[in-house]
C-alpha positions in Angstrom: 0.1 0.0 0.1 1.3 3.6 -0.8 0.4 7.1 0.5 0.3 10.6 -1.2 1.3 14.0 -0.2 1.4 17.2 -2.0 2.7 20.9 -1.2 2.0 23.9 -3.4 4.4 26.8 -3.8 3.3 30.0 -5.4 6.7 30.9 -6.9 5.4 34.2 -8.2 5.1 35.3 -4.6 7.6 33.2 -3.2 5.2 31.8 -0.4 3.3 28.6 0.1 -0.3 28.5 -1.7 -3.0 28.0 0.8 -6.6 26.7 1.1 -6.3 25.1 -2.6 -8.5 22.3 -3.2 -6.9 19.1 -4.2 -8.7 15.9 -5.6 -7.2 12.5 -6.2 -8.7 10.1 -8.5 -8.1 6.5 -9.8 -8.7 5.2 -13.0 -11.0 2.0 -12.8 -13.0 0.2 -15.5 -15.8 2.4 -15.1 -13.5 5.7 -15.6 -12.1 8.1 -13.2 -13.4 7.8 -9.6 -12.6 10.1 -6.8 -10.7 8.6 -4.0 -9.9 11.5 -1.7 -10.3 15.6 -1.5 -8.8 18.2 0.8 -7.5 21.5 1.0 -3.7 22.8 1.5 -2.9 24.5 5.0 -1.6 27.6 5.7 2.0 26.1 4.8 0.8 25.0 1.4 0.7 21.3 2.4 -1.7 18.6 2.2 -0.4 15.8 4.5 -3.5 13.8 5.1 -4.8 13.2 1.4 -4.3 9.6 1.9 -4.2 8.9 5.5 -5.2 5.2 4.6 -2.6 3.6 2.2 -3.7 3.1 -1.5 -3.0 0.3 -3.9 -0.9 0.2 -7.1 -2.9 1.7 -10.1 -3.4 4.6 -12.5 -4.1 8.0 -10.7 -4.3 11.7 -11.3 -4.1 14.7 -8.8 -5.7 17.8 -9.5 -5.3 21.3 -8.0 -7.8 24.0 -8.4 -5.1 26.7 -8.9 -7.4 29.1 -10.9 -9.7 29.4 -7.8 -6.5 30.0 -5.6 -5.5 33.0 -8.0 -9.0 34.3 -8.0 -9.0 34.8 -4.2 -6.3 37.3 -4.6 -7.7 38.9 -7.8 -5.0 37.6 -10.0 -6.1 36.0 -13.3 -4.5 32.8 -14.2 -4.0 31.0 -17.8 -4.3 27.4 -16.1 -7.5 26.8 -13.9 -6.3 23.4 -12.7 -2.9 21.6 -12.7 -3.4 18.0 -13.0 -0.5 15.1 -12.4 -1.3 12.0 -14.1 0.8 9.2 -12.6 0.9 5.6 -11.9 1.8 3.6 -8.7 3.5 0.3 -9.8 4.5 -1.2 -6.4 2.9 -1.2 -2.9 4.7 0.3 0.2 6.0 3.7 -1.5 5.4 7.1 -0.4 4.5 9.5 -3.1 5.2 13.4 -2.5 3.9 15.2 -5.7 4.3 19.1 -5.3 3.3 21.7 -7.4 5.3 25.0 -8.2 2.6 27.5 -9.6 2.4 30.9 -11.2 -0.3 32.6 -12.7 0.9 31.6 -16.1 2.6 28.4 -15.4 2.8 25.2 -13.4 5.3 22.4 -12.8 5.9 19.3 -10.6 8.4 16.7 -9.7 8.6 13.9 -7.3 9.6 15.0 -3.8 10.6 13.0 -0.7 
């Protein structure tokens, strides 16, 4: 079984992105099924997205960054930032952070 956490940094401001809604979905035979949802804390972290381990499979993690930018009256080119990934083995921890600006976003596998 594996766990997933995330962290969002607003690199345009050089600070964590708080209160961003994050959704985790898994691809099944019936299509994408929601697994978990939460919001980043004041430090831009979501440590409890998967408090219970998840099984290997095809997943996607979606951050509602357009809503985040709208809260501070900043327009954004991207309304969501979606990481589409596969977990192949049990027992791993996946930390999938986002680096966001109003006109770009990126990710990497953290530790």
